[in-house]
C-alpha positions as CSV (number, residue, x, y, z in Angstrom):
1,X,-0.9,5.9,18.3
2,X,-3.4,6.1,21.0
3,X,-6.2,8.5,20.2
4,X,-8.7,10.1,22.5
5,X,-11.8,11.1,20.6
6,X,-13.1,14.4,21.9
7,X,-16.6,15.4,21.1
8,X,-16.8,19.1,20.1
9,X,-19.3,21.0,18.0
10,X,-18.5,22.1,14.5
11,X,-19.4,25.6,13.2
12,X,-23.1,26.3,12.7
13,X,-22.7,26.7,8.9
14,X,-21.3,23.2,8.5
15,X,-24.2,21.7,10.4
16,X,-26.8,23.7,8.5
17,X,-25.5,23.1,5.0
18,X,-25.1,19.3,5.6
19,X,-28.5,19.0,7.2
20,X,-30.3,21.1,4.6
21,X,-29.6,18.6,1.8
22,X,-30.8,15.7,4.1
23,X,-34.0,17.6,5.1
24,X,-35.0,18.4,1.6
25,X,-35.7,14.7,1.0
26,X,-39.4,13.8,1.3
27,X,-40.3,11.9,4.4
28,X,-43.6,10.6,3.1
29,X,-44.5,7.0,3.6
30,X,-44.5,6.1,-0.1
31,X,-41.1,7.6,-0.8
32,X,-39.7,6.1,2.4
33,X,-40.7,2.7,1.2
34,X,-39.2,3.3,-2.2
35,X,-36.0,4.5,-0.6
36,X,-35.8,1.4,1.6
37,X,-36.3,-0.7,-1.5
38,X,-33.5,1.0,-3.3
39,X,-31.2,0.7,-0.4
40,X,-31.8,-3.0,-0.2
41,X,-30.4,-3.3,-3.7
42,X,-27.2,-1.6,-2.7
43,X,-26.0,1.9,-3.4
44,X,-27.4,2.6,-6.9
45,X,-29.4,5.9,-6.7
46,X,-27.6,9.2,-6.0
47,X,-30.5,10.8,-4.2
48,X,-31.0,7.8,-1.9
49,X,-27.2,7.7,-1.1
50,X,-27.2,11.4,-0.3
51,X,-30.3,11.0,1.9
52,X,-28.4,8.3,3.8
53,X,-25.0,10.0,3.8
54,X,-25.8,13.6,4.5
55,X,-27.2,13.2,8.0
56,X,-24.7,10.5,8.8
57,X,-21.7,12.7,8.0
58,X,-23.3,15.6,9.8
59,X,-23.7,13.5,12.9
60,X,-20.3,11.8,12.8
61,X,-18.3,14.9,11.9
62,X,-19.8,16.7,14.9
63,X,-19.2,13.7,17.2
64,X,-15.5,13.3,16.0
65,X,-14.8,17.0,15.6
66,X,-14.0,16.6,11.9
67,X,-13.8,19.8,9.9
68,X,-14.1,18.3,6.4
69,X,-14.5,15.0,4.6
70,X,-14.8,13.7,1.1
71,X,-17.0,10.8,0.2
72,X,-17.3,8.9,-3.2
73,X,-19.3,5.8,-4.1
74,X,-18.8,3.8,-7.3
75,X,-20.8,0.9,-8.6
76,X,-20.8,-1.0,-11.9
77,X,-18.0,1.1,-13.3
78,X,-19.7,4.5,-12.6
79,X,-19.4,7.2,-10.0
80,X,-22.8,7.4,-8.2
81,X,-22.0,10.1,-5.6
82,X,-18.9,12.2,-5.2
83,X,-19.2,15.1,-2.7
84,X,-17.5,16.9,0.1
85,X,-18.7,17.8,3.5
86,X,-17.5,20.7,5.6
87,X,-14.3,22.5,5.2
88,X,-10.9,21.7,3.8
89,X,-9.7,24.8,5.7
90,X,-12.1,26.1,8.2
91,X,-10.1,29.2,9.0
92,X,-10.4,30.3,5.3
93,X,-13.9,28.9,4.8
94,X,-12.7,26.6,1.9
95,X,-15.1,23.8,1.5
96,X,-14.2,20.2,0.7
97,X,-15.0,19.1,-2.9
98,X,-14.1,16.2,-5.2
99,X,-10.8,17.9,-6.1
100,X,-9.6,18.6,-2.5
101,X,-6.3,16.9,-2.0
102,X,-5.7,14.7,1.1
103,X,-2.7,12.7,2.3
104,X,-4.0,9.1,2.0
105,X,-1.5,7.6,4.4
106,X,-1.3,3.8,4.3
107,X,-3.9,3.5,1.5
108,X,-0.7,4.0,-0.4
109,X,0.2,0.4,0.4
110,X,-2.5,-0.8,-2.0
111,X,-0.9,1.1,-4.8
112,X,2.5,-0.3,-3.9
113,X,1.1,-3.8,-4.0
114,X,-0.4,-3.0,-7.4
115,X,3.0,-1.8,-8.7
116,X,4.7,-4.9,-7.3
117,X,2.1,-7.2,-9.0
118,X,2.7,-5.3,-12.3
119,X,6.4,-6.3,-12.0
120,X,5.3,-9.9,-11.2
121,X,3.1,-9.8,-14.3
122,X,6.1,-8.6,-16.3
123,X,8.3,-11.5,-15.1
124,X,10.7,-9.1,-13.3
125,X,9.9,-10.2,-9.8
126,X,9.1,-13.7,-8.6
127,X,6.5,-13.4,-5.9
128,X,8.0,-16.3,-3.8
129,X,11.7,-15.7,-4.3
130,X,14.1,-14.2,-1.8
131,X,13.3,-10.5,-1.9
132,X,17.1,-9.7,-1.5
133,X,17.4,-10.7,-5.2
134,X,15.5,-7.5,-6.1
135,X,17.1,-5.0,-3.6
136,X,20.3,-4.1,-5.5
137,X,22.6,-5.7,-2.9
138,X,20.8,-4.4,0.2
139,X,20.8,-7.1,2.9
140,X,18.1,-7.7,5.5
141,X,19.2,-8.8,9.0
142,X,17.4,-12.1,9.5
143,X,17.7,-14.4,12.6
144,X,15.3,-17.1,11.3
145,X,17.2,-18.7,8.4
146,X,14.1,-18.4,6.2
147,X,14.3,-15.8,3.4
148,X,11.6,-13.2,3.2
149,X,9.7,-12.9,-0.1
150,X,7.6,-10.3,-1.9
151,X,4.6,-12.3,-1.0
152,X,5.5,-12.0,2.7
153,X,6.0,-8.2,2.4
154,X,2.7,-7.7,0.6
155,X,0.7,-9.8,3.1
156,X,2.1,-8.1,6.2
157,X,4.0,-11.3,7.4
158,X,7.8,-10.7,7.0
159,X,8.4,-11.0,10.7
160,X,10.3,-7.8,11.5
161,X,11.0,-7.1,15.2
162,X,10.3,-3.4,14.8
163,X,8.0,-3.0,11.8
164,X,7.7,0.7,12.2
165,X,11.4,1.5,12.7
166,X,11.5,3.0,9.2
167,X,8.4,5.3,9.8
168,X,9.9,8.8,9.8
169,X,7.4,11.6,9.3
170,X,7.4,15.3,10.3
171,X,7.4,18.9,9.1
172,X,11.2,18.8,8.8
173,X,11.0,16.4,5.8
174,X,9.0,18.9,3.7
175,X,11.2,20.1,0.8
176,X,13.9,17.4,1.4
177,X,14.8,14.8,-1.1
178,X,15.9,11.6,0.7
179,X,16.3,8.6,-1.5
180,X,15.5,5.0,-0.5
181,X,19.1,4.2,-1.5
182,X,20.3,6.6,1.2
183,X,17.7,5.8,3.8
184,X,17.3,2.0,3.9
185,X,20.9,0.9,4.8
186,X,20.7,3.1,7.9
187,X,17.3,2.1,9.2
188,X,16.9,-1.6,8.6
189,X,15.1,-3.6,11.3
190,X,15.8,-7.3,12.0
191,X,13.5,-10.3,11.1
192,X,13.0,-12.3,14.3
193,X,9.9,-14.4,13.4
194,X,9.9,-16.8,10.4
195,X,8.4,-15.0,7.4
196,X,4.8,-16.1,7.0
197,X,4.3,-17.2,10.6
198,X,2.4,-14.2,12.0
199,X,0.5,-11.1,10.8
200,X,2.0,-7.8,12.0
201,X,0.9,-4.6,10.4
202,X,4.1,-3.6,8.7
203,X,5.4,-0.3,7.3
204,X,8.9,-1.5,6.6
205,X,7.6,-4.4,4.4
206,X,5.9,-2.0,2.0
207,X,8.9,0.3,1.9
208,X,11.0,-2.6,0.8
209,X,8.3,-3.7,-1.7
210,X,8.4,-0.3,-3.3
211,X,12.2,-0.3,-3.3
212,X,12.1,-3.7,-5.1
213,X,9.8,-2.2,-7.7
214,X,12.3,0.6,-8.2
215,X,15.2,-1.7,-8.6
216,X,13.5,-4.3,-10.7
217,X,12.0,-1.7,-13.1
218,X,15.0,0.6,-13.2
219,X,12.7,3.5,-12.7
220,X,12.6,5.7,-9.6
221,X,9.5,4.8,-7.5
222,X,7.7,8.2,-7.8
223,X,8.3,8.3,-11.6
224,X,7.2,4.6,-11.9
225,X,3.9,5.4,-10.2
226,X,3.3,8.4,-12.4
227,X,4.0,6.5,-15.6
228,X,2.7,3.0,-14.9
229,X,-0.3,3.7,-12.5
230,X,-1.5,7.3,-12.2
231,X,-1.3,8.4,-15.8
232,X,-2.9,5.2,-17.2
233,X,-5.8,5.7,-14.7
234,X,-6.1,9.4,-15.5
235,X,-5.2,10.3,-11.9
236,X,-3.8,13.7,-12.6
237,X,-4.2,14.9,-9.0
238,X,-2.3,12.0,-7.4
239,X,1.4,11.9,-6.6
240,X,3.9,10.1,-4.4
241,X,5.4,13.5,-3.7
242,X,4.1,16.7,-2.3
243,X,3.9,18.6,-5.6
244,X,3.5,22.4,-5.2
245,X,0.5,22.5,-7.6
246,X,-1.3,19.8,-5.6
247,X,-0.5,21.3,-2.2
248,X,-2.4,24.4,-3.2
249,X,-5.6,22.3,-3.0
250,X,-4.6,20.3,0.0
251,X,-6.9,20.2,3.0
252,X,-5.5,21.6,6.2
253,X,-4.4,19.1,8.9
254,X,-6.2,19.3,12.3
255,X,-5.7,17.6,15.6
256,X,-8.6,16.1,17.7
257,X,-9.2,19.4,19.4
258,X,-9.7,21.1,16.0
259,X,-6.3,23.0,16.1
260,X,-4.5,23.2,12.8
261,X,-1.3,21.1,12.6
262,X,1.7,21.6,10.3
263,X,1.9,19.5,7.2
264,X,4.2,16.5,7.6
265,X,6.5,14.9,5.0
266,X,8.2,11.5,4.8
267,X,11.7,10.1,5.0
268,X,12.5,8.6,2.5
269,X,10.8,11.2,0.4
270,X,9.1,8.6,-1.9
271,X,7.3,6.5,0.7
272,X,5.8,3.3,-0.7
273,X,4.3,2.7,2.7
274,X,2.3,5.9,3.0
275,X,3.3,9.1,1.1
276,X,0.7,9.3,-1.7
277,X,-1.7,12.3,-1.9
278,X,-4.9,12.2,-3.9
279,X,-8.5,13.4,-4.4
280,X,-11.8,11.7,-4.3
281,X,-12.1,12.3,-8.1
282,X,-8.9,10.3,-8.7
283,X,-9.7,7.6,-6.1
284,X,-13.0,6.9,-7.9
285,X,-11.0,5.9,-11.0
286,X,-8.7,3.7,-8.9
287,X,-11.7,1.9,-7.4
288,X,-13.4,1.5,-10.8
289,X,-10.2,-0.2,-12.1
290,X,-10.1,-2.4,-9.0
291,X,-13.7,-3.5,-9.7
292,X,-13.1,-4.1,-13.4
293,X,-10.6,-6.9,-13.1
294,X,-7.6,-4.6,-13.5
295,X,-8.8,-2.8,-16.6
296,X,-9.6,0.9,-17.0
297,X,-10.7,2.8,-20.2
298,X,-9.8,-0.2,-22.3
299,X,-6.3,-0.6,-20.8
300,X,-5.0,-3.4,-18.6
301,X,-3.3,-1.9,-15.6
302,X,-2.7,-5.2,-13.9
303,X,-3.6,-8.8,-14.8
304,X,-6.8,-10.3,-13.4
305,X,-4.6,-13.1,-11.8
306,X,-2.7,-10.5,-9.8
307,X,-5.8,-8.5,-8.9
308,X,-7.4,-11.7,-7.7
309,X,-4.6,-12.0,-5.2
310,X,-5.3,-8.4,-4.1
311,X,-9.0,-9.3,-3.6
312,X,-8.6,-12.8,-2.1
313,X,-7.7,-13.2,1.6
314,X,-4.3,-14.8,1.9
315,X,-3.8,-14.6,5.7
316,X,-6.3,-16.0,8.1
317,X,-6.6,-16.5,11.9
318,X,-8.7,-19.6,11.8
319,X,-11.8,-18.4,10.0
320,X,-11.0,-14.7,10.5
321,X,-9.7,-13.2,7.2
322,X,-6.9,-10.7,7.9
323,X,-5.0,-9.7,4.7
324,X,-4.9,-10.0,1.0
325,X,-2.0,-8.9,-1.1
326,X,-2.1,-5.2,-0.2
327,X,-5.5,-4.9,1.5
328,X,-6.8,-5.9,4.9
329,X,-10.1,-6.8,6.6
330,X,-10.4,-5.2,10.0
331,X,-13.5,-6.0,12.0
332,X,-15.0,-8.7,9.8
333,X,-18.2,-8.5,12.0
334,X,-18.9,-5.2,10.2
335,X,-19.0,-6.9,6.8
336,X,-22.3,-8.6,7.4
337,X,-21.2,-11.7,5.5
338,X,-20.1,-9.8,2.4
339,X,-16.7,-10.4,0.9
340,X,-14.9,-7.1,1.7
341,X,-11.4,-5.9,1.4
342,X,-10.4,-2.5,2.7
343,X,-7.4,-0.3,3.7
344,X,-7.3,2.6,6.1
345,X,-4.6,5.3,6.2
346,X,-3.4,8.0,8.5
347,X,-0.8,10.7,8.5
348,X,-1.0,13.3,11.3
349,X,-4.1,15.4,10.7
350,X,-5.5,13.3,7.8
351,X,-7.3,9.9,7.7
352,X,-8.6,7.8,4.8
353,X,-10.5,4.6,4.1
354,X,-11.0,2.6,0.9
355,X,-13.6,-0.2,0.9
356,X,-14.1,-2.7,-1.9
357,X,-17.0,-5.1,-2.2
358,X,-15.9,-6.9,-5.4
359,X,-18.8,-9.3,-5.7
360,X,-21.3,-6.4,-5.5
361,X,-19.2,-4.2,-8.0
362,X,-19.4,-1.6,-5.2
363,X,-16.8,0.5,-3.5
364,X,-16.5,3.7,-1.5
365,X,-13.7,6.0,-0.4
366,X,-13.4,8.8,2.1
367,X,-10.7,11.1,3.5
368,X,-11.0,13.7,6.3
369,X,-8.8,16.1,8.1
370,X,-8.2,14.8,11.6
371,X,-6.9,11.6,13.2
372,X,-10.1,10.2,14.6
373,X,-11.6,6.8,13.7
374,X,-14.8,8.3,12.2
375,X,-14.3,6.1,9.2
376,X,-15.1,2.9,11.1
377,X,-18.5,4.3,12.1
378,X,-19.2,5.3,8.5
379,X,-18.1,1.8,7.2
380,X,-20.4,0.0,9.7
381,X,-23.4,2.3,8.9
382,X,-22.8,1.9,5.1
383,X,-22.7,-1.9,5.4
384,X,-25.7,-2.1,7.7
385,X,-27.7,0.2,5.4
386,X,-26.9,-1.3,2.0
387,X,-25.8,-4.9,2.8
388,X,-27.6,-5.8,6.1
389,X,-26.6,-9.1,7.6
390,X,-28.9,-12.0,7.0
391,X,-30.0,-14.1,9.9
392,X,-27.5,-16.6,10.9
393,X,-27.7,-19.5,13.4
394,X,-26.1,-19.0,16.8
395,X,-23.1,-21.3,17.1
396,X,-23.2,-24.2,19.6
397,X,-20.5,-23.5,22.2
398,X,-18.4,-26.3,23.4
399,X,-17.3,-27.0,27.0
400,X,-13.6,-26.5,27.9
401,X,-12.1,-28.6,30.7
402,X,-9.4,-27.1,33.0
403,X,-6.9,-29.7,31.6
404,X,-7.6,-28.7,28.0
405,X,-7.5,-25.0,28.9
406,X,-3.9,-25.2,30.1
407,X,-2.3,-24.7,26.6
408,X,-4.0,-21.3,26.2
409,X,-3.2,-19.9,29.6
410,X,-0.5,-17.3,29.7
411,X,0.7,-13.8,29.0
412,X,0.7,-12.5,25.5
413,X,2.2,-9.4,23.9
414,X,1.1,-7.8,20.6
415,X,3.8,-8.0,17.9
416,X,3.3,-4.4,16.8
417,X,1.6,-2.5,19.6
418,X,4.0,-3.6,22.4
419,X,1.9,-1.8,25.0
420,X,-0.9,-4.3,24.4
421,X,-0.4,-7.2,26.9
422,X,-3.1,-9.7,27.4
423,X,-3.7,-12.4,30.0
424,X,-5.5,-15.6,29.3
425,X,-6.7,-17.5,32.4
426,X,-9.2,-20.2,33.3
427,X,-11.9,-19.3,35.8
428,X,-15.2,-21.1,36.6
429,X,-15.1,-23.4,33.6
430,X,-14.2,-20.8,31.0
431,X,-11.2,-19.0,29.5
432,X,-11.0,-15.4,30.6
433,X,-9.2,-12.7,28.6
434,X,-8.0,-9.5,30.2
435,X,-6.1,-6.5,29.0
436,X,-5.9,-2.9,30.2
437,X,-8.2,-1.6,27.5
438,X,-11.0,-4.2,27.0
439,X,-11.1,-5.3,30.7
440,X,-12.0,-8.8,31.5
441,X,-14.2,-10.9,29.2
442,X,-15.3,-14.5,29.3
443,X,-14.6,-16.6,26.2
444,X,-16.8,-19.2,24.8
445,X,-15.4,-22.0,22.6
446,X,-16.7,-22.4,19.1
447,X,-14.2,-25.1,18.4
448,X,-10.6,-25.6,19.7
449,X,-8.5,-22.6,18.7
450,X,-11.6,-20.4,18.0
451,X,-13.4,-18.5,20.7
452,X,-15.8,-15.6,21.0
453,X,-16.0,-13.0,23.8
454,X,-19.1,-11.7,25.5
455,X,-19.6,-9.0,22.8
456,X,-19.3,-11.3,19.9
457,X,-15.7,-10.6,18.8
458,X,-13.7,-13.6,17.8
459,X,-10.3,-14.6,19.2
460,X,-8.3,-17.2,17.3
461,X,-5.3,-19.1,18.6
462,X,-2.5,-20.4,16.6
463,X,-1.0,-23.8,17.4
464,X,2.3,-25.4,16.6
465,X,2.6,-29.0,15.4
466,X,3.6,-30.0,18.9
467,X,0.4,-28.6,20.3
468,X,1.9,-25.5,21.9
469,X,0.0,-22.2,21.5
470,X,2.2,-19.5,20.0
471,X,-0.1,-16.6,19.1
472,X,-3.6,-15.3,19.1
473,X,-5.5,-12.9,16.9
474,X,-8.2,-10.8,18.5
475,X,-10.5,-8.8,16.3
476,X,-12.2,-6.4,18.8
477,X,-13.4,-2.9,18.0
478,X,-12.8,-2.1,21.7
479,X,-9.0,-2.0,21.0
480,X,-8.1,-1.3,17.4
481,X,-4.4,-1.6,18.2
482,X,-4.9,-5.3,19.2
483,X,-6.3,-6.1,15.7
484,X,-3.2,-4.8,13.8
485,X,-1.1,-7.8,14.7
486,X,-1.0,-11.3,16.2
487,X,-0.2,-11.4,19.9
488,X,2.7,-13.7,20.8
489,X,2.7,-15.9,23.9
490,X,5.5,-15.0,26.2
491,X,7.5,-17.4,28.3
492,X,7.0,-16.6,32.0
493,X,8.2,-19.9,33.4
494,X,11.5,-18.4,34.3
495,X,12.3,-18.8,38.0
496,X,15.0,-17.2,40.1
497,X,16.9,-18.9,42.9
498,X,16.3,-16.0,45.3
499,X,12.5,-15.6,44.6
500,X,10.4,-18.2,46.5
501,X,7.3,-19.7,45.1
502,X,5.4,-18.2,48.1
503,X,6.6,-14.6,47.4
504,X,3.8,-12.1,46.8
505,X,6.0,-10.6,44.1
506,X,6.7,-13.7,42.1
507,X,4.0,-13.2,39.5
508,X,5.0,-9.6,38.9
509,X,8.7,-10.6,38.6
510,X,7.9,-13.4,36.2
511,X,5.7,-11.1,34.0
512,X,8.4,-8.5,33.6
513,X,11.0,-11.2,33.0
514,X,8.8,-12.7,30.2
515,X,8.4,-9.3,28.6
516,X,12.2,-8.5,28.9
517,X,11.4,-5.5,31.0
518,X,13.3,-6.6,34.1
519,X,15.4,-9.7,34.4
520,X,18.2,-11.3,36.5
521,X,20.6,-8.9,38.3
522,X,23.4,-11.5,38.2
523,X,23.3,-15.1,37.0
524,X,20.0,-16.8,38.2
525,X,19.4,-14.2,40.9
526,X,16.8,-11.4,40.6
527,X,18.0,-9.6,43.7
528,X,14.4,-8.8,44.9
529,X,15.4,-6.6,47.9
530,X,18.2,-4.8,46.0
531,X,17.8,-1.2,44.9
532,X,17.7,0.3,41.4
533,X,19.3,3.5,40.0
534,X,17.2,6.2,38.5
535,X,18.7,5.3,35.1
536,X,17.8,1.6,35.5
537,X,14.2,2.4,36.4
538,X,13.9,4.7,33.4
539,X,15.1,1.9,31.2
540,X,12.5,-0.5,32.6
541,X,9.7,2.1,32.3
542,X,10.5,2.8,28.6
543,X,10.2,-0.9,27.8
544,X,7.1,-1.3,30.0
545,X,5.3,1.7,28.4
546,X,5.7,-0.1,25.1
547,X,5.9,3.0,23.0
548,X,9.3,2.4,21.4
549,X,8.5,1.0,18.0
550,X,8.3,4.3,16.1
551,X,11.4,6.5,15.6
552,X,11.6,9.2,18.3
553,X,9.1,7.7,20.7
554,X,11.7,6.3,23.1
555,X,13.6,9.7,23.2
556,X,10.3,11.5,24.0
557,X,9.6,9.1,26.8
558,X,13.1,9.5,28.2
559,X,12.9,13.3,28.1
560,X,9.6,13.3,29.9
561,X,10.9,11.0,32.6
562,X,14.1,13.0,33.1
563,X,12.1,16.2,33.5
564,X,9.6,14.6,35.9
565,X,11.7,14.7,39.1
566,X,14.0,17.3,40.6
567,X,17.7,16.7,40.7
568,X,17.8,13.8,38.2
569,X,20.9,11.6,38.7
570,X,20.9,8.5,36.6
571,X,23.4,6.7,38.7
572,X,21.7,7.5,42.1
573,X,19.3,5.0,43.7
574,X,15.7,5.8,43.0
575,X,13.2,6.5,45.8
576,X,9.7,5.2,46.0
577,X,8.2,8.7,45.5
578,X,10.3,9.3,42.4
579,X,9.3,6.0,41.0
580,X,5.6,6.9,41.5
581,X,6.0,10.3,39.8
582,X,7.8,8.6,36.8
583,X,5.0,6.0,36.4
584,X,2.3,8.7,36.5
585,X,4.3,10.9,34.0
586,X,3.8,8.1,31.4
587,X,0.4,6.9,32.5
588,X,-1.3,10.2,33.1
589,X,-4.0,8.6,35.2
590,X,-7.0,10.3,36.8
591,X,-7.7,9.6,40.5
592,X,-10.3,6.8,40.7
593,X,-13.6,8.7,41.4
594,X,-14.9,6.4,44.1
595,X,-11.6,6.1,45.9
596,X,-10.9,8.0,49.2
597,X,-7.2,7.2,49.6
598,X,-5.4,9.1,52.3
599,X,-1.6,9.2,52.4
600,X,-0.4,8.9,56.0
601,X,3.3,9.5,55.7
602,X,5.2,12.5,54.4
603,X,6.1,12.8,50.7
604,X,7.6,15.8,48.9
605,X,5.0,18.2,47.4
606,X,6.0,17.3,43.9
607,X,5.2,13.6,44.5
608,X,2.0,13.6,46.6
609,X,-0.5,13.7,43.8
610,X,1.2,11.0,41.8
611,X,1.3,8.7,44.9
612,X,-2.3,9.1,45.8
613,X,-3.5,8.8,42.1
614,X,-1.6,5.5,41.7
615,X,-2.9,4.2,45.0
616,X,-6.5,5.1,44.1
617,X,-6.0,2.9,41.0
618,X,-4.5,0.0,43.0
619,X,-1.0,0.5,41.6
620,X,0.9,-0.2,44.8
621,X,3.3,-2.9,45.8
622,X,2.1,-5.8,48.1
623,X,4.0,-4.2,51.0
624,X,1.7,-1.2,50.8
625,X,-1.6,-1.9,52.5
626,X,-4.6,0.3,52.0
627,X,-7.0,0.2,54.9
628,X,-10.8,0.0,54.5
629,X,-11.0,3.8,55.2
630,X,-8.5,4.5,52.4
631,X,-5.5,5.3,54.6
632,X,-2.1,4.0,53.7
633,X,1.6,4.4,54.4
634,X,3.7,4.6,51.2
635,X,7.2,5.0,52.7
636,X,7.7,7.7,50.1
637,X,11.3,8.6,50.8
638,X,12.6,5.0,51.2
639,X,14.7,3.6,48.4
640,X,12.7,1.5,45.9
641,X,13.5,-2.3,46.0
642,X,13.6,-4.3,42.8
643,X,10.6,-6.5,43.8
644,X,8.6,-3.3,44.6
645,X,9.5,-1.9,41.2
646,X,8.3,-5.1,39.5
647,X,4.9,-5.0,41.1
648,X,4.3,-1.3,40.5
649,X,5.5,-1.5,36.8
650,X,3.4,-4.6,36.1
651,X,0.3,-3.2,37.7
652,X,0.6,0.1,35.8
653,X,1.7,-1.2,32.4
654,X,0.8,-4.9,32.3
655,X,-2.5,-6.5,31.2
656,X,-4.4,-5.5,34.4
657,X,-7.7,-3.6,34.2
658,X,-7.6,-0.5,36.2
659,X,-8.4,0.2,39.0
660,X,-6.8,-2.9,40.5
661,X,-8.7,-4.0,43.6
662,X,-6.8,-3.5,46.8
């Protein structure tokens, strides 16, 4: 979910202890040269790694308000450094060490992929057969006519409409025992894109992969992982379940403000998509096996052929590697030309990252106890320090004619983060990309289908055989949620018989129609000047907000909206002031600092701030004119027309960079 990183200081003791170890390193010129030479060979020397990592973790933990973190580096089959920083529980002054237990979240998916490949090795699962053959009779709703396979599940390409519909987490699941047999038939999303067509980060796919392992092996998933993976690797402090003896060593969970959060469990209890808990000590063994062709302590855990699939990129967007079997490769610009596979994981209050550089026989792992993205900074610094990028030639950019640009132009929506809408347009000889997070950027063409933005991030388009563009993939650190899935081109060619081409509302109406937020009232008519009920407006806002893919999100949104205005009546027409309050309830915008808007007509006291805040951001319908001095009339108590609703909703929740110019 969206995270706002708040920079707050950690306790003095944390800063002093982490900085002391860094400051004890000699800063003399000779040793500095030696240290730089060691670093150039990759992470090999414990003292050099600590001299690099100690001040880095001190700085980043302060910046991201992280209480405690583990960090372990392995190379050539050995643990070079394994240490903790800060506190597992800051209230009790319990430090993080190599045996501190963390919830590793989606790093679990790599273990599930390993288990699935073990079953492939054993001949019990065909990687490319219909996965329903291994689900004990469970059926997957599928509108495409193309069966989904284990390979699709493990490469994040099964094509589910709501890939997070099975992601149930919360304190209420602690102590419960909910089986996959019980859970899955009640919570199965539908496949709407042909499997293999597009990458969409997928929790359901890995839940089904683990279920297939359970059915094919005849062993309950948690027991299977204990017997076939954890015990052979000597991972005595790792479990699919929240075992009481391990929970005694578990790091506390914190939010971004540093407040302790309750521990969360999973439904189903055994979560192949994200329920594993582990320690840095155990994860070091897992990484060593990964870098030793599937072998550990003389035992073959998985075949080299299967491990090669886990380490070889299987899904690409043009030349951008996205996934292997089980692993991913976010932000390839951070890899500095090295072959890297990685996996991040989150559960509320804990975050983790595993990074493998197989050709260098090097890997590192970290877990920490809040939801920030500190790990991305650590990853970038690690790669820049040990595997700096070699000079590369600047690409020669190709011109793009207005005619050739037409196939790219349109409105796109992310296939997982539905709130991410992006516009591609053609301006002054270049493609322009715009979304609400990254703003507007000019794209330069490396070759047809592959472009780069002004900050060096690539965007790759996917083309059908008939030449139509269907998706793009955009790997930009400015919006992580864009990089977790392909974005699909939406059809906004729909026209309504009662909306003229000259209407100032036409673009907004077509955008919302393409996104299935608002459509025809009857037949081919939009009814632009008709009114909406409060219930209809709430329905449109929930879709527009885009936070409905996870269980419970839609209910939370609806509850917030229902409480935002006095005297809610779902069947009553909605006023313009009530619509403004509801939009602001979900957007939570701050007034634009340079705006001096002045509302001229009367609005109820409960609505005034929302109206002026939206107006300061340019979120008003075309019928509301803001004068040069900032004065405007909103007609606050008039009933909201459908065309006015389309404009305000699109400006607030569409691709537009705020503030929108008046």
